[in-house]
C-alpha positions as CSV (number, residue, x, y, z in Angstrom):
1,M,28.6,15.1,31.1
2,I,27.0,11.9,32.2
3,N,27.0,9.2,29.6
4,S,23.9,7.1,29.3
5,T,23.3,3.8,27.4
6,A,20.0,2.9,25.8
7,Y,18.7,-0.6,26.0
8,V,15.8,-2.1,24.1
9,I,13.4,-4.9,25.0
10,W,11.4,-6.0,21.9
11,Y,8.2,-7.2,23.6
12,G,5.8,-9.3,21.6
13,N,5.9,-10.6,18.0
14,W,8.3,-8.4,16.0
15,A,9.1,-11.1,13.5
16,G,9.4,-9.6,10.0
17,N,8.8,-6.1,11.2
18,T,10.9,-3.7,9.2
19,G,10.6,-1.1,11.9
20,V,13.2,-2.9,14.0
21,A,16.1,-1.8,11.9
22,L,14.8,1.8,11.8
23,I,14.3,2.0,15.6
24,E,17.8,0.6,16.2
25,Y,19.2,3.2,13.8
26,F,17.4,5.9,15.7
27,L,18.8,4.7,19.0
28,Q,22.3,4.4,17.7
29,N,22.1,8.1,16.7
30,I,20.0,9.5,19.5
31,G,23.0,11.3,21.1
32,T,24.5,12.7,17.9
33,H,21.6,14.2,15.9
34,P,20.4,17.4,17.7
35,W,18.0,18.3,14.9
36,W,15.7,15.5,16.0
37,Y,13.1,17.3,18.2
38,M,12.4,14.4,20.5
39,T,16.1,14.0,21.4
40,T,17.0,17.6,22.0
41,E,16.8,17.4,25.7
42,Y,19.0,14.3,25.8
43,N,21.6,16.0,23.6
44,Q,21.8,19.0,25.9
45,T,22.2,17.0,29.1
46,A,23.9,13.7,28.2
47,G,25.8,11.6,25.7
48,I,23.6,8.6,24.8
49,V,24.8,5.5,23.1
50,F,22.9,2.4,22.0
51,G,23.9,-0.6,24.2
52,K,22.1,-3.8,23.3
53,S,18.7,-5.3,22.9
54,T,16.8,-8.5,23.8
55,T,13.4,-10.0,23.2
56,D,10.5,-11.0,25.4
57,N,7.8,-13.3,24.1
58,Y,4.9,-12.0,26.1
59,S,6.2,-13.0,29.6
60,Q,3.6,-10.7,31.1
61,G,0.8,-11.4,28.7
62,K,-0.7,-9.2,26.0
63,T,-2.1,-6.6,28.3
64,L,0.5,-4.5,30.0
65,T,0.4,-2.2,33.0
66,D,3.2,0.1,34.3
67,A,4.0,-2.5,37.0
68,R,4.3,-5.2,34.4
69,V,6.6,-3.1,32.3
70,L,8.9,-2.7,35.3
71,T,8.8,-6.5,35.8
72,I,9.8,-7.0,32.2
73,V,12.9,-4.8,32.6
74,K,13.8,-6.4,36.0
75,S,13.5,-9.9,34.4
76,A,15.8,-8.9,31.5
77,I,18.4,-7.6,34.0
78,I,18.2,-10.6,36.5
79,S,18.5,-13.1,33.7
80,G,21.6,-11.4,32.4
81,R,20.1,-10.5,29.0
82,L,20.6,-6.8,29.8
83,P,23.1,-5.3,32.2
84,N,22.1,-3.5,35.4
85,D,23.1,0.0,34.4
86,T,22.3,2.8,36.9
87,N,22.6,5.4,34.1
88,G,20.9,3.2,31.5
89,I,17.6,4.1,29.7
90,Y,15.5,1.0,29.2
91,F,12.9,1.0,26.4
92,V,10.1,-1.6,26.3
93,L,8.8,-1.5,22.7
94,T,5.5,-3.4,22.2
95,A,4.6,-5.0,18.9
96,G,1.6,-3.6,17.1
97,D,-0.5,-6.7,18.0
98,Y,-0.4,-5.6,21.6
99,L,-2.5,-2.5,21.0
100,L,-4.7,-4.3,18.5
101,R,-5.6,-7.0,21.1
102,L,-6.2,-4.3,23.7
103,F,-9.0,-2.9,21.4
104,G,-10.2,-6.4,20.4
105,I,-9.2,-6.0,16.8
106,P,-8.2,-9.1,14.8
107,Y,-4.9,-8.9,12.9
108,L,-2.6,-10.8,10.6
109,I,1.2,-10.4,10.3
110,S,2.3,-10.2,6.7
111,P,5.5,-11.9,5.8
112,T,6.4,-9.2,3.3
113,E,4.3,-6.4,1.8
114,A,1.3,-5.2,3.8
115,E,-0.6,-4.2,0.7
116,A,0.0,-7.7,-0.8
117,Q,-1.4,-9.3,2.3
118,C,-4.4,-7.0,2.4
119,A,-5.1,-7.7,-1.3
120,Y,-5.1,-11.4,-0.7
121,L,-7.5,-11.0,2.1
122,D,-9.8,-9.1,-0.3
123,L,-9.3,-11.7,-3.1
124,S,-10.1,-14.6,-0.8
125,N,-13.2,-12.8,0.5
126,Q,-11.9,-12.7,4.1
127,C,-12.7,-8.9,4.3
128,D,-14.9,-6.3,2.7
129,G,-12.1,-4.3,1.2
130,V,-8.7,-2.7,1.7
131,I,-8.1,0.8,3.3
132,T,-5.1,2.3,1.6
133,D,-3.9,5.2,-0.6
134,D,-1.1,3.1,-2.1
135,S,-2.0,2.2,-5.7
136,D,0.3,-0.8,-5.7
137,V,-2.6,-2.7,-3.9
138,W,-4.3,-2.9,-7.4
139,L,-1.3,-4.6,-8.8
140,F,-1.4,-7.2,-6.0
141,G,-5.0,-8.0,-7.0
142,A,-7.2,-6.1,-4.6
143,S,-10.9,-5.8,-5.7
144,H,-12.4,-3.3,-3.3
145,V,-10.4,-0.3,-2.2
146,Y,-11.2,2.6,0.1
147,R,-9.1,5.8,-0.3
148,N,-8.9,9.0,1.8
149,F,-10.1,7.0,4.8
150,F,-8.0,8.9,7.3
151,R,-8.1,12.4,5.6
152,Q,-10.6,14.5,7.5
153,N,-11.0,17.1,4.8
154,Q,-11.9,14.6,2.0
155,L,-14.7,12.2,1.4
156,V,-13.9,8.5,1.5
157,E,-13.8,7.0,-2.0
158,Y,-14.6,3.4,-2.8
159,Y,-13.3,1.7,-6.0
160,D,-14.3,-1.7,-7.4
161,S,-12.0,-3.5,-9.8
162,T,-14.9,-4.9,-11.7
163,I,-16.3,-1.5,-12.4
164,I,-12.8,-0.3,-13.4
165,A,-12.4,-3.1,-15.9
166,N,-15.9,-2.6,-17.4
167,Q,-15.7,1.2,-17.6
168,L,-12.0,1.8,-18.4
169,G,-10.8,-1.6,-19.7
170,F,-8.1,-1.9,-16.9
171,D,-7.8,-5.4,-15.6
172,R,-5.0,-6.5,-13.2
173,E,-2.7,-7.4,-16.0
174,S,-3.1,-3.9,-17.5
175,M,-2.5,-2.2,-14.2
176,I,0.7,-4.2,-13.7
177,A,1.8,-3.3,-17.2
178,I,1.1,0.4,-16.5
179,G,3.1,0.1,-13.2
180,M,6.1,-1.5,-15.0
181,I,6.0,1.3,-17.6
182,V,5.6,4.4,-15.4
183,G,7.4,3.0,-12.4
184,S,6.3,1.5,-9.1
185,D,7.7,0.3,-5.8
186,Y,9.6,-2.5,-7.6
187,T,10.8,-0.9,-10.8
188,K,12.0,2.5,-12.0
189,G,9.9,2.2,-15.2
190,I,10.7,3.8,-18.5
191,P,12.2,7.2,-18.2
192,N,9.8,10.1,-19.1
193,A,6.9,7.6,-19.6
194,G,3.7,8.7,-18.0
195,I,0.2,7.3,-17.8
196,M,-0.7,8.5,-21.3
197,T,2.4,6.8,-22.9
198,A,1.5,3.7,-21.0
199,L,-2.0,3.7,-22.3
200,E,-0.9,4.2,-25.8
201,I,1.5,1.3,-25.6
202,L,-1.2,-0.9,-24.3
203,Q,-3.5,0.1,-27.2
204,E,-1.0,-1.3,-29.7
205,F,0.0,-4.6,-28.1
206,H,-2.4,-7.4,-27.0
207,G,-2.0,-10.2,-24.6
208,T,-1.0,-10.5,-20.9
209,C,1.2,-8.0,-19.2
210,M,4.5,-9.7,-20.1
211,E,3.3,-10.5,-23.7
212,R,2.4,-6.9,-24.3
213,L,5.6,-5.5,-22.9
214,E,7.8,-8.0,-24.7
215,K,6.1,-7.3,-28.0
216,F,6.6,-3.6,-27.4
217,R,10.3,-4.1,-26.7
218,R,10.7,-6.2,-29.9
219,W,9.0,-3.5,-32.0
220,W,11.1,-0.8,-30.2
221,K,14.4,-2.6,-31.1
222,N,13.3,-2.9,-34.7
223,A,12.4,0.8,-34.7
224,Q,15.9,1.8,-33.7
225,K,17.2,0.6,-37.1
226,P,18.3,3.4,-39.5
227,E,16.0,2.2,-42.2
228,Y,12.9,2.5,-40.0
229,K,10.8,5.5,-41.1
230,T,7.4,6.7,-39.8
231,Q,5.3,9.8,-40.1
232,S,3.2,9.0,-37.0
233,K,3.8,11.3,-34.1
234,L,2.8,8.5,-31.7
235,L,5.3,6.1,-33.2
236,K,8.0,8.7,-33.2
237,H,7.4,9.3,-29.5
238,L,7.4,5.6,-28.7
239,K,10.6,5.1,-30.8
240,N,12.4,7.8,-28.8
241,L,11.8,6.2,-25.5
242,E,14.8,4.8,-23.7
243,L,14.2,1.2,-22.6
244,F,16.7,0.0,-20.0
245,E,18.4,-3.4,-20.3
246,G,16.2,-6.2,-19.0
247,F,12.9,-4.4,-19.6
248,P,10.4,-5.9,-19.0
249,N,11.6,-7.6,-15.9
250,K,9.8,-10.9,-15.3
251,A,10.8,-10.8,-11.6
252,V,8.8,-7.6,-11.1
253,Y,5.8,-9.1,-12.7
254,D,6.1,-12.3,-10.6
255,A,6.4,-10.2,-7.4
256,Y,3.0,-8.7,-8.1
257,I,1.2,-11.8,-9.4
258,T,2.6,-14.2,-6.8
259,P,3.6,-12.2,-3.7
260,K,4.6,-13.8,-0.5
261,V,1.6,-13.7,1.8
262,D,0.1,-15.7,4.6
263,Y,-2.5,-17.9,3.0
264,D,-4.2,-18.9,6.2
265,Q,-7.9,-18.5,5.9
266,S,-8.8,-18.9,9.6
267,K,-11.9,-16.9,10.5
268,F,-11.2,-13.6,12.1
269,T,-12.7,-13.1,15.6
270,W,-13.5,-9.7,17.0
271,A,-13.4,-9.2,20.8
272,M,-14.8,-6.5,23.0
273,P,-12.3,-3.7,24.0
274,Q,-10.8,-4.2,27.4
275,L,-12.1,-1.0,29.0
276,E,-10.1,-0.9,32.2
277,L,-6.8,-1.6,30.5
278,I,-7.6,1.0,27.8
279,R,-8.3,3.5,30.6
280,E,-5.0,2.7,32.3
281,F,-3.0,2.7,29.0
282,I,-4.4,6.0,27.7
283,G,-4.2,7.6,31.2
284,S,-0.5,6.7,31.6
285,K,0.6,7.5,28.0
286,L,-1.6,10.5,27.2
287,K,-2.2,11.8,30.7
288,W,-6.0,12.0,30.1
289,D,-8.4,11.9,33.0
290,R,-11.0,9.1,33.3
291,Q,-13.9,11.4,32.1
292,K,-12.1,12.3,28.9
293,I,-11.3,8.7,28.2
294,D,-14.8,7.5,28.8
295,D,-16.3,10.3,26.7
296,M,-14.3,8.8,23.8
297,I,-14.4,5.1,24.5
298,L,-17.9,4.4,26.0
299,P,-19.9,5.5,22.9
300,V,-17.8,3.1,20.8
301,I,-18.4,0.2,23.2
302,K,-22.1,1.1,23.4
303,R,-22.3,0.9,19.6
304,M,-20.6,-2.4,19.6
305,N,-23.2,-3.8,22.0
306,T,-26.0,-3.1,19.5
307,K,-27.4,-5.8,17.2
308,E,-25.3,-4.7,14.2
309,V,-21.9,-5.4,15.6
310,Q,-19.3,-4.6,13.0
311,S,-21.9,-3.4,10.6
312,R,-21.1,-2.4,7.0
313,I,-18.2,0.1,6.6
314,D,-20.4,2.6,4.6
315,S,-22.2,3.4,7.9
316,F,-19.2,5.4,8.8
317,F,-19.0,7.8,5.9
318,A,-21.0,9.2,3.0
319,P,-19.9,7.2,-0.1
320,L,-19.6,8.7,-3.5
321,L,-21.9,7.4,-6.2
322,F,-20.8,6.4,-9.7
323,E,-22.5,8.7,-12.2
324,G,-20.6,7.8,-15.4
325,T,-17.5,9.5,-16.7
326,S,-16.1,12.0,-14.2
327,N,-15.6,15.7,-15.0
328,Q,-11.8,15.2,-14.9
329,L,-12.1,12.5,-17.6
330,R,-14.4,14.6,-19.7
331,K,-11.9,17.6,-19.6
332,N,-9.0,15.4,-20.7
333,T,-10.0,14.5,-24.2
334,R,-6.7,12.8,-25.0
335,L,-6.9,10.6,-21.9
336,K,-10.6,9.7,-22.7
337,S,-9.7,8.9,-26.3
338,A,-6.8,6.6,-25.1
339,I,-9.1,4.8,-22.7
340,D,-11.9,4.4,-25.2
341,L,-9.5,2.9,-27.8
342,L,-7.9,0.7,-25.2
343,K,-11.4,-0.7,-24.3
344,Q,-12.1,-1.3,-28.0
345,K,-8.8,-3.0,-28.5
346,T,-9.2,-5.2,-25.4
347,Q,-12.7,-6.3,-26.6
348,E,-11.4,-7.1,-30.0
349,A,-8.6,-9.2,-28.5
350,K,-11.1,-11.1,-26.5
351,E,-13.3,-11.8,-29.5
352,N,-10.3,-12.7,-31.8
353,P,-7.6,-14.0,-29.5
354,N,-5.4,-15.2,-32.4
355,E,-5.6,-11.9,-34.3
356,L,-2.9,-9.6,-33.1
357,N,-2.4,-6.0,-34.3
358,L,1.4,-6.6,-34.2
359,S,2.8,-9.6,-35.8
360,E,5.4,-11.8,-34.2
361,D,7.6,-10.7,-37.1
362,D,9.8,-7.9,-35.8
363,D,9.6,-6.1,-39.1
364,T,5.8,-5.7,-39.0
365,P,5.1,-2.0,-38.3
366,I,2.3,-0.7,-36.2
367,P,-0.4,0.9,-38.3
368,E,0.2,4.6,-38.7
369,R,-2.0,6.9,-36.6
370,N,-1.3,10.5,-35.9
371,V,-1.5,11.4,-32.2
372,S,-0.2,14.6,-30.8
373,K,3.0,14.3,-29.0
374,P,2.4,14.0,-25.2
375,K,3.0,17.0,-23.1
376,K,5.2,16.7,-20.0
377,Q,3.3,14.6,-17.5
378,T,2.7,15.4,-13.9
379,K,3.3,12.8,-11.2
380,A,2.1,9.4,-12.3
381,T,0.2,8.9,-9.1
382,K,-2.0,11.9,-9.7
383,L,-2.8,10.9,-13.3
384,M,-3.6,7.4,-12.3
385,N,-5.9,8.7,-9.6
386,N,-7.7,10.9,-12.1
387,V,-8.4,7.9,-14.2
388,L,-9.6,5.8,-11.3
389,D,-11.8,8.7,-10.0
390,S,-14.1,8.1,-12.9
391,V,-15.2,4.7,-11.5
392,T,-15.9,5.8,-7.9
393,Q,-19.1,4.2,-6.8
394,T,-20.7,2.4,-3.9
395,K,-21.7,-1.2,-4.0
396,R,-24.1,-3.1,-1.7
397,R,-22.2,-5.9,-0.1
398,S,-23.3,-9.0,1.8
399,K,-24.4,-8.3,5.4
400,K,-22.0,-11.0,6.5
401,K,-19.7,-9.4,9.1
402,K,-16.1,-9.1,7.7
403,P,-13.3,-6.8,8.7
404,I,-11.6,-4.2,6.5
405,A,-8.0,-4.9,5.7
406,S,-5.7,-2.0,6.3
407,P,-1.9,-2.0,6.3
408,V,-0.7,-0.7,9.7
409,L,2.2,1.1,8.0
410,S,2.1,1.8,4.3
411,E,5.0,2.9,2.2
412,D,4.7,6.2,0.3
413,E,2.8,5.9,-2.9
414,T,5.0,5.8,-6.0
415,F,2.8,4.3,-8.7
């Protein structure tokens, strides 16, 4: 068996890219995991081990050809950054900005969460909205969100935080509180607490996210005393929840309110796609002939040459219109009641900010109110989406040309 060594050249700007560790792990195991489809051939013919890696900061520019790729590898060998291994396999991995530039798309590299960066671009009015199915984007403060954008069998849905706040009573603080209760990317949440439980907690405690959750915890600790008695099914349910030590975690709240993002507000500049380089790239990678490439690319370039370059995003899909409360919300009477009460309580709190329904005194009980015990909840993501579905609508935006922020890679939705 011939042993081969894999070498990697990280070409371009890979700073802060979490994919680096994943790719290195893949290469380190490429010769030992036969169940990986793309390495089956290597496993049958050779033993492959991961050698070393090096970086290349655009020595051949930001548009590559096959000849330039060979030059990159030769340069790494001649300079001594990588060995000259006759049995070696050399990988030149280009950063995402290489392909984006090839198609003339402006981009921004987020220092941490992609959703957080996109939400900031939306908040700072640098884009028309965020394309993502990850609900954490709301907790980071996004205002205009497009869902199902890359799902061919579903209509694209548009959500506006202002409409959500007006129709459902959910502002950003409420959404963060819900995420901290049911669980999100940053916290496991309260065990067995779903969206209904979260809404019922928010009904009873006013204030900011942290104020509400801290008041709830103080009440919950008081309710654990033997002398605490109640006939309310709701309060019995809340009393029986298991709050973990440290709930609510201020660090989780801070991570959503003040995420680490790039605050640069330089204007985005769109460029025309580099047709010849795109033809060469697609031809070499996908083995398409020139006619097939042109059939796909030329209509796009022709459209970009029209007067409405980068026109409004809703020209690409048929948006859904807001027509009041959705059928899903109408069918779920308990959910509708919880939302209506939350809206009422939120409005009362705004009108009487000093009048709280729960005293700072730990011994002050919540007013008794019989609410049926919640049934076992389905995945929180689906429930939250059902709520948000009721505010799907389209909004006429300014004709000022702005991009749509979209995370290149988005983590699986957990909220």
